[in-house]
C-alpha positions as CSV (number, residue, x, y, z in Angstrom):
1,M,0.0,0.0,0.0
2,I,1.4,3.4,-1.0
3,I,0.0,6.8,0.0
4,R,0.7,9.5,-2.5
5,K,-0.6,12.9,-3.7
6,A,-3.5,12.6,-6.0
7,T,-3.3,13.4,-9.7
8,K,-5.9,14.4,-12.3
9,E,-6.0,10.8,-13.5
10,D,-7.2,9.7,-10.0
11,L,-10.2,12.1,-9.9
12,S,-12.8,9.7,-11.3
13,R,-11.9,7.0,-8.8
14,I,-11.8,9.5,-5.9
15,A,-15.3,10.9,-6.9
16,E,-16.6,7.3,-7.2
17,I,-15.5,6.4,-3.7
18,F,-16.9,9.6,-2.3
19,V,-20.3,9.2,-4.1
20,F,-20.9,5.6,-3.1
21,N,-19.8,6.1,0.5
22,N,-22.1,9.1,0.8
23,R,-25.1,7.2,-0.5
24,I,-24.5,4.2,1.8
25,N,-23.6,6.2,4.9
26,F,-25.5,9.5,4.7
27,F,-28.7,8.8,2.7
28,P,-30.1,6.9,5.7
29,I,-29.4,10.0,7.9
30,F,-30.4,12.8,5.6
31,N,-32.9,10.9,3.4
32,K,-32.6,13.3,0.6
33,E,-33.2,11.4,-2.7
34,D,-32.8,14.5,-4.9
35,F,-29.3,15.1,-3.5
36,S,-28.1,11.5,-3.0
37,F,-29.3,10.2,-6.4
38,G,-29.6,13.4,-8.4
39,E,-27.1,16.0,-7.5
40,L,-24.5,13.6,-6.1
41,Q,-22.9,12.2,-9.3
42,V,-19.3,11.3,-10.1
43,V,-18.9,13.7,-13.0
44,S,-20.4,16.6,-11.2
45,M,-18.3,16.0,-8.1
46,I,-15.2,16.1,-10.3
47,D,-16.3,19.2,-12.2
48,N,-17.7,21.1,-9.2
49,Y,-15.4,20.0,-6.4
50,F,-12.5,17.5,-6.7
51,G,-11.2,18.9,-10.0
52,K,-10.7,22.4,-8.7
53,E,-7.0,23.2,-8.3
54,E,-7.3,24.3,-4.7
55,I,-8.8,20.9,-3.8
56,M,-6.6,18.8,-6.1
57,N,-3.6,20.1,-4.1
58,T,-5.1,18.7,-0.8
59,L,-5.9,15.1,-2.0
60,F,-4.0,12.0,-1.1
61,V,-4.8,8.4,-2.3
62,A,-4.1,5.0,-0.8
63,E,-3.2,2.7,-3.7
64,S,-2.4,-1.0,-3.9
65,N,-1.9,-3.1,-7.0
66,R,-2.5,0.1,-9.0
67,I,-6.0,0.4,-7.6
68,I,-7.0,3.4,-5.5
69,K,-8.8,2.0,-2.4
70,G,-9.2,5.2,-0.4
71,F,-8.4,8.9,-0.3
72,M,-8.2,11.8,2.1
73,E,-8.5,15.6,1.8
74,I,-6.2,17.5,4.1
75,R,-6.3,21.3,4.6
76,G,-3.7,22.7,6.9
77,K,-4.0,20.6,10.1
78,E,-7.5,19.3,9.4
79,I,-8.7,16.1,7.9
80,R,-11.5,17.3,5.7
81,K,-12.4,13.9,4.2
82,L,-11.2,10.4,4.7
83,Y,-13.0,7.7,2.7
84,V,-12.3,4.0,1.8
85,D,-14.0,2.2,-1.0
86,T,-16.8,0.2,0.6
87,C,-15.4,-3.0,-1.0
88,F,-12.1,-2.5,0.9
89,Q,-13.3,-1.3,4.3
90,S,-12.2,-3.0,7.5
91,G,-8.9,-3.9,5.8
92,G,-6.6,-1.4,7.5
93,I,-6.6,1.2,4.6
94,G,-8.3,3.9,6.7
95,S,-5.8,3.3,9.5
96,K,-2.9,3.7,7.1
97,L,-4.4,6.9,5.8
98,I,-5.0,8.4,9.2
99,K,-1.5,7.4,10.5
100,Y,0.1,9.0,7.4
101,A,-1.9,12.1,8.0
102,I,-0.9,12.4,11.6
103,Q,2.8,11.5,11.1
104,N,3.5,13.2,7.8
105,L,1.0,16.0,7.5
106,H,0.7,16.8,11.2
107,V,-3.1,16.9,11.3
108,D,-4.7,17.4,14.7
109,F,-8.4,17.9,14.2
110,L,-11.5,17.0,12.1
111,W,-15.2,17.4,12.1
112,V,-17.5,14.3,12.0
113,L,-21.2,13.9,11.7
114,E,-22.7,13.2,15.1
115,K,-24.8,10.3,13.9
116,N,-21.9,8.7,12.0
117,I,-21.1,6.3,14.9
118,R,-18.8,4.1,12.9
119,A,-16.6,7.1,11.8
120,R,-16.6,8.5,15.4
121,E,-15.4,5.1,16.7
122,F,-12.7,4.9,14.0
123,Y,-11.3,8.3,14.8
124,N,-11.5,7.6,18.6
125,R,-9.4,4.4,18.0
126,H,-6.8,6.6,16.3
127,G,-6.5,9.2,19.1
128,F,-9.1,11.8,18.2
129,I,-11.5,12.8,20.9
130,E,-14.5,15.2,21.2
131,N,-13.5,18.6,22.4
132,G,-17.0,19.8,23.1
133,E,-17.4,22.0,20.0
134,K,-20.3,21.2,17.6
135,E,-22.1,23.0,14.8
136,Y,-24.8,22.3,12.3
137,E,-24.0,20.7,9.0
138,K,-24.8,23.5,6.5
139,G,-28.3,23.3,5.2
140,T,-29.4,20.5,7.6
141,T,-30.5,19.9,11.2
142,E,-27.7,17.5,11.9
143,Y,-24.7,18.3,14.1
144,L,-21.0,18.0,13.3
145,L,-18.7,17.3,16.2
146,K,-15.1,18.6,16.4
147,L,-12.5,15.9,17.3
148,T,-9.0,16.8,18.2
149,L,-5.9,14.6,18.4
150,R,-5.2,13.6,22.0
151,S,-1.8,15.0,23.1
């Protein structure tokens, strides 16, 4: 498994991982069909988000056997996104990504959806704890919790 900066050639795979994870994990929480199955499409995610230069420069991929199995978006000291393809989850890829982010990119905080228990447990296992801050996810009634790296 190697972790490297993303390239333009990686964008379709990154967007695919993002879209399918969002549908599986967040559709049950938000229950917005128009977003999950309309607006949330691979091509539009590349065009409107991942393909932007300021985002491209923040993306890292986890690759094995020339297959991208996960990715993360890092801005400053924040983990903005960390996703593993649903077919490869529970195989240690997320752990490798987060360890890389801590050791090499010096991240120390992130925001996680309060109802995303699986993600919260994952981050807790890797040293991130709730610091008491929370805010609404834009345009929703759901909370995001701020997790900081235990010192």
